[in-house]
Residue, then its C-alpha position, 0 to 999 in steps of 0.5 A: m702959546d700957539g704963536m711963538i715970538f722967538a722960540a721954535k715951536q717944533n710941533r709942540t703944544i706949549p701951555k703958559e704954565d704946567k697944569i698941575f703945578g699951576i692949579s697947586n699954586r692957586a691952591k697955595a695962594m688961596i691958603a695964604k689968603e683964606g687959611k688952610d682950613k678953607v682949602v682942599n689941595a688934592t693936586i700934587g702926588a706927594l705924601l702929606d700928613d693930616n696937617g698938610e705937612l710933607i712926609v719924609l721917611s725919618s730913616v731916609a732923612e737920617v741917612f741924608q744928614s749923615l752924608t759927607p761933603k764928598e758923598f753928596a758933592e762929587y760927580a756921580p758916574i753918568s750911569g749912576v753910582p755902582a752901589f746905587r745901580e745894584a740897589a736899584l735892581k734889588d729895589a725894583f725886583g724885590d724877591f724876584k730873581p730875574q733870569s734875564y740880563t739886567a742893567a740899571v742906569a740912573a735918571p733924575g726921577g721916573i720922568g728921566a727914565l721914561r725920557n731915556a726909554i722913548a728917546n732910545y727905543s722909538e724913532r722920530g715920528n713914531k707914536i707911543l702907546v699909553a692908556d687913555w687915563y694917563w700921566a700927562p708928562y708921557n705926552t710932553i716927553a713924546q712931543e719934546l722928542g718929536r714923537g706923538t702918543e696914541t691911546f687905548a681904552f684902559f677900561s672895558d664896559e665891565r670896568k676891567f682892563n681893556v685887553a681887546d682895545f689894547e690889542q687893536k691899537v698895538e696891531a694898528l701901530l705896528a702896521a704903520q711903524d717898525r718900532l713901538v714903545i708901550i707905557l703901562n703904569t702899574p701897580a697903583h696906576n696914576p691917575t686911577g689907582y688901578s693895578l693890572t691883575d695876573e690875568d691882565w698881564q697874561g692878556v698883555a703878553a698874549v697880544l705881544k706874542k701874537h703881533t710883534a714878529g719882525k718888529k721891535v717893541a719896548l714895553v715900559v712898565d712905570i712902577a713909580y708907585i709900586e711900594f705903595s700898592g701892596h705887599d712885595h710878592d703881590s705887587r711884583n707878580f708880573f715880572p715872571i710874565l715879562e720874561t716869557l715875552p719873545e725876543t721882539v719885546l724888550p721889557l724896560i722898568s721905569h723906577s722912581f726913588s723920588k716917590t718910594f724913598t720920599l726924595y721928591g725934590m732930589r729927583c732920583g730914578a732909574l731905567i732898568c732893562m730885562a734883556k734876552t742877551p748880554e749884548i742887548a743889556e750892554e747896548f742899553r747901558q751905552v745908549c742911555e749913557f749917551s742920552s743922559r750926557a746929552s740932557w742932564s749929564n750926571c744925576a745928583r749923587a746925594p740921593q743915589m748915596i742915600v739909597a745905596k747906604i740903605y741897601a748896605d745896612p739890612a737893619l736900616k732897610a728894615r726901618v725904611d720898609e716898616e715906615r713905608e708900610g705905615f704910610r701905605a696903610m694910611l693911603l689905602r685908608r684914605g682911598k677906601a674912605f673916598e671910595t665908600a663916600a663916593q658910593a654913598a653920594g652916587l659919584e662914579i669913580v674908575p676902578f681903584d686898588a691902591g696908591f696916591f690917586v682916585s679919578i672921577p670920569c666926566a666930560n667937562s673936566d676943566a669946567v668941573s675943576a673950575e667950579l670946585e675951585k670956587e669952593g676951595i677944592f682943587l683937583v686936576p682936570l684930565a682928558k677923561g675926568v678929574r684926579v684927586s690926590v688922596a696922598s695929600i689930604p686927610e682921611v676925613v677930607c677924603a670922606a667929605i669931598p665926594a658929595k661936593i664933587k657930585a654936586a659940582l658935576d650935577r651943576i656942570e653936566g646936568r647929571 
């Protein structure tokens, strides 16, 4: 929509429809016309079983059904129900015990948490630093708030985290602006499935210690997929490293209960700070409440109560963990099936560890995606390639489609 009719453009690039949901809607239309067995809908980041049905943790569903009208209908406080905020901290940190001053503010999903981070820790006209393989709404939020995005090369030629390019972009941006918001989505990164290693995190910390003097940097770690990435301790190894960062860096954690508790449509998340002083933590709460009031105001109470009740009952929490572990293993089997089949087909994929997605690098992602749609295979085209949601397709399909993707790439790009 380059030419607005009545609405103000405000330096935004507004598409006719959201790319991911638009492609998914085309897939659903083909399913309705041709039948489910003729279509592979690998677009949306939601857990589906092998029959294509949405997975909701049964333990979570039981708690939802037990809520009283007051528990789900009453306004929640702007910053969130107190028991939910306490649960959010426990859920994010797991066994790690922060020494920093922490606070949590409720948000409608991880995207709301990210919006509050960008709104309050950057200035209009600033650029936000993200990897060149990134979730498109990062840029959408930045545009909506009068910011821009800058990318760094996520992977080096050796297929490792590119700390050198990360350092170059951090240094360049801090030479041009006094504030910087950096978003790192890990573990189980969307769209690649890569998780930063301890060595990667030490590299990130070294860069921030070296280049942030006299500046203010918010390091936002988007942990939307943390519960589907690995075991509790391994997936949270980076938290102690965050506490070694200088006073010029404020670590912020964007957490999504929509993903981890299969509450997709209920939109439940939190932004969490790890502050050096109680004053910074209190300021965090105040500015996030202000921004929340100016947008969604109060988040839905029902999902907050679900999470709070689960954390109040150790036996129930154990059931949730057990169920989720089964689905984490299912996701890993699907991802590894795709990876093995891709290798056999000669299809390059970017480094994958765990999570909902696998990605294939290519130069003409829109054309490749359109070509595959002719065969009933619906993927998401990105700036650097195409994304496959292994969360939404069975293991047998994960093993079958790499050869078809490789054939489409060969036809479009002449490989």
